[in-house]
C-alpha positions, 0 to 999 in steps of 0.5 A: 486531507490527502489520499494515498493510491495503491497499486498492485504491482505484482501477484500470485496470490493464493486466495486469488484476490489481487490482480497485478494492476489493481488500484485503490484509493484511500482517503479514511476507510478501510480499501478493500484489501486482504486483511494480511496485506492492510495489516501490514501496509496501514502504518504506512498508510496512516503515516502518508494520511497525516503528512508522514515523509517515509525513509526510502534508502537514503531519501524521505518520500511521501511513497512506499513499497511493500510486500504481503506477509505470506511471502511477499506473494503481493506487492504494493505500491503507496503514494501520496495522491493530489 
C-alpha cells in the first residue's frame, strides 16, 4: 500500500498545533493534524493513497500543496513515498 508523507512547510497556526518542518507519514490512519487542515487535505491524501495523480498546473503529479482554510496560516506539502 502507498504512503503519503505530509510536511508542514509554513506555520502561523493560531492554536500553536503545527510547526514548520513537521512531517507525518499517512498509510491508513488519520495523523495528529488539526481537524480543519485534515478536512481540507483528506481528499488529496486519499486519492494519492489509491494511486491517483493530481493536476498541478499543466502537469499530473503524485503530490500536492495546500493551505489551512483558516486564512492559509499553515501550508502543507503532500507526496507519495515508498
